N, C-alpha and C positions, 0 to 999 in steps of 0.2 A: 380433606377437610381443612387442613392448615392453610393450603393455598387458597381455598374458597374464602376463609375468614380474612386473609390478607387482601384479597381483591376487594372486599367490601369495606376495608379500613381506609385510613387517610392515604393521600397520594404518595407520600414519602415511603410509607410502609409497602404499598403496592410496587413502587419503583425498586425498593430494596429486594423484595421477594422476586421480582422479575429478573433483576440482575443476578441473584444467586442461582435461579433456575437456568438462566442463559449460560452462566459460567459452568454449571454442572454439565449441561448438554455439550458445550464446546469441549470440555475435558473428556467426556465420554467419546465424542467423535475422534478426538486426538488419540485416545487409547486404542480405538479400532484401527487407526492408521499405523500406530507403532506396532500393534500385534501383527500387522501385515508386512511392514517394511523395517522392522526393528534392526535387522542385521545390516541394513544400509544407512540408517538415519543417524546423523550426528546432532541434528537440531530440528525441531518442529515448532513452528509458531503459527498461531491462529490470528487472522486479521479479518477485516470486512464487517458486514452488517451484524453478524452474530456476536462480534466482540464489542462493537460500538453501540449496540442497543437499538439498531435500526431494522432488525430482522422482521420479516413478514412471514406468514404461514407459507411453508415450502421453501424459504430462503436456503441457499446452499451454505455449507460450512467451508470457509476459505482458509487454506493453509500454505505456508512455505515449508517445503520438505527439503532440507539440506542434507545431501548424501555424501558419503565418504568418497565414492567413486561412481561417477555418472555412467560410465560405460558398463560397469558391473551391474548397476541398478537396472539399466535398460535391457541388458541381456537376460537378467533373471526375471523380468516382468513383461516379456514380449506378448504374452496372451492378454494381459491387462489392457494395454493400449490398442492392441489389434482388434479387440472386440468392442471397446468402448468408443473409439474415435470413428469419425465418419469415413476415413480413407484407410484401407488395409495398409499396414506398414511393416517395417522390419526393425530390429534393434539398430542396425547400422544407420538407417535413415533417421531414427529418433536421436541417436548420438550426435549425428551431424547437425540436425536442426537445433538441438539443445545446447550446442557448444558456446554460442555467443549470447545466450539469454535464456530466461525461463520459458518453458512450455507449460501451459495450464491444462492439466489432465482432469477429466471427469471420472469420478469414482462413485459407485452406488453400493452401499452396504445396507441391505434391507431397505428401510424407508429413509435412510440417511444419505443425502446427496452431498458430495464434497467436490470442491475444485481445488486441485493441488498443483502449486507451482514447484517444479523440481529443478534444483541446481546443485552442482558439485560444490563442496565447501570452498575450494580454492577459487572457483569462478565467482561465487557469491561474494567472497572477500574482495576480489578484484573489482567487481561491478559496484560495490558499495563505495569505492574510491574513484570510479571511472568518470570521464567527462559525460558519459551517457547516463541520463537521470532515471531511466525506467525502473531500475532496482532501488537505487538509493533514495529516489523521490518517494517511493512507497514505504520506506522505513520511517517517514516522518509522522506516521499515524500510530495510534495505540495498537499493541499486539498482546496476545496472551501466550506466554511461553509454556510450552509443554515439555520440551527438552532443549537444552542449550549447551553449546561448546564455547570455550574461551575464544577461539578464532572468530566464530560467528558473532559473539557478543561484542568483541572489539571492533569488528567491521560495522556493526549497526551503530555503535557509538560514534565512530568516525563519520558515518553518513549523517547522523543527527547534528553533529557539531557543524558540518558544512552546511546543512540545511538551515540551521539557525543563523549562520553568518549571511546566507543569501536572503533569508526572510527579513533580517534587519536592514538590508539595503533596499527593501521594497516598502517598508512602512515609513510614516513621517518621522522627523527627528524626535518629536515627543509622541509617544504611542501608548496605547492601552494593551493589556495582555490579550484582549479579544482580537485586536488588529494583528498582533504578532502571530497568534495561533491560526488565524484565517490565512495569513500568507504562508505559514508553514504547511498547512494542509493543501494549499493550492499548488504547491510546487510540482507534484506529480501530474496534476491536470494541465499545468502550463507546459510541461516538458513531454507530454504524450498526446497522440491522437486518440482521444477518448470520446465515447458516445453519450455520456451522461449529460444531463442539465447541470453544468458545473457549478454554477452559483448556488443552486439549491442543495446540491450534494455536499459542497464544502461547508455551507452553513449548518447543515444537519450533522455533519461529523463533528464540528466544533461544539455544537450545543450538547450532543449526547456523549461526546468523548472528552469534555473539558477537564475533568478530574485526572484522567490518564495522561492527557497532553501536559497539564501543569506539572504532574509528577516527573515527566520526562525532561521538560525544558527549563523549569525554574533553577535546578542545580547547574545546568549548562549556561544559563544566562548569567549566573553569579560568577562564572569563571572569566567573564569578559570585562576587562578594566575600563573600556570606553562606554559601558552601559551603566547608568546610575538610576536609582529609584528617585522619582520626582512626584511626591504625593501619591495619588492614585494612578499615576502614569509612570513611564520609564523615559529616560532621555538618552539618546545616542550622542555622545560628546565629540564625535569626529567632526572635522571641518566640513563645511558645505561642499567644498571641492572633492574631498575624500568620499563623501556620501554619493555625490553625482557619479564619480568614477566607478564606485562599487555597484551602484544600481545599473549603470550601462553594461558593466561586465556580466552581472547576473542575468539580465534580460537577454543578452547576446548568447550566453551559455545555454539558457533554457530553450531559446529558439533553435539554436544549432542542434541541440539534443533531439528536439521534436521532429525536425525534418531531415535528420541525418540518414545516411544509408542504413546504419544500424537499426534505427527506429522503423524504417520501411521494411527491412528484413524481418524484424520482430513481428510486425503486423502480418506479414505474409506467412511466417511460421505458424502463428496461432490461427490464421485463416485455414491453413492446411490441416490443422489438428482439431478444429472446432466441430462440435456435434452438429451445428446448423450454420455452415460457413457463409451462405449467402446473407442470412440475417446479420451475422457478425459484421460482414463488410458494409452492409447498408447502414447499420447503426454507426459505424465509424464515420462514414461519409455524412450522414445526417448530423452528427454531433459537430463536425467542422462547419457545415453550412449554417446550422442554427447559430453558432458562435459568431460567424461573419455577419449575419443579418442583425443580430443583437448589437454588434459594434456599430454597424452603419446607422441603424435606427436610433441608437443611443446618441450618436453624434448629431443626427438630424434633429432630435428632440432638444 
């Protein structure tokens, strides 16, 4: 009854009610995961549409599960991925596949469908500081912490500081917070082969996750001596030459990450472990073709 009254009320009340319900459902899904993997988990963070307020009916719950020992995790959970994934596997195969980056496992608990990225704590910390952006790029978006360790928290903060520095090199010298947040969210899409309509996805994440993004980045922005508030905008006080060099270095690093051997191996690992591998691969190809056509027609226009 309370939910029904909220739905019939003002939009702000509906939004607040929806956010509380979504948070409750995410927490409940997280508790189910911890009940299953508690002995292995040092950190558990929810991300994706369920956290950003973009969930549709049937949307999966997305989690980062950071474990103490990846080998022990895989050996203890052989039946889980052997029955859920499309290709029968062994713990040794999963350990080898998961060594250089996260695998995304599908878990079903009753009606609750979850996608879980698994990494050992030491690998997560390393990849948050790596030249490869697949992990640290995804740390630029809001997450809901279910469990946290000091090592994981420090690694996420390092990734976000680097992400902020890179985003500042991509915005104009005088920029709005909206422009900065858009570039921050875009980093993982620039640095990965992804199938989504990237512009629409980025815009949606910024719109629905603005409060969480501001909470993350305003304190980090205040740490930078070369960024000053300028009315309703911000100003990057570095010289034009410094900004040009920083922009070139950022774009080069993102392109290198996207087409590196590590990225291609990451796509192949997740192709091998996906529930519908052909669809997964076709979506990846489609996303890159769509982006190329948009760029061509944009220039032609």
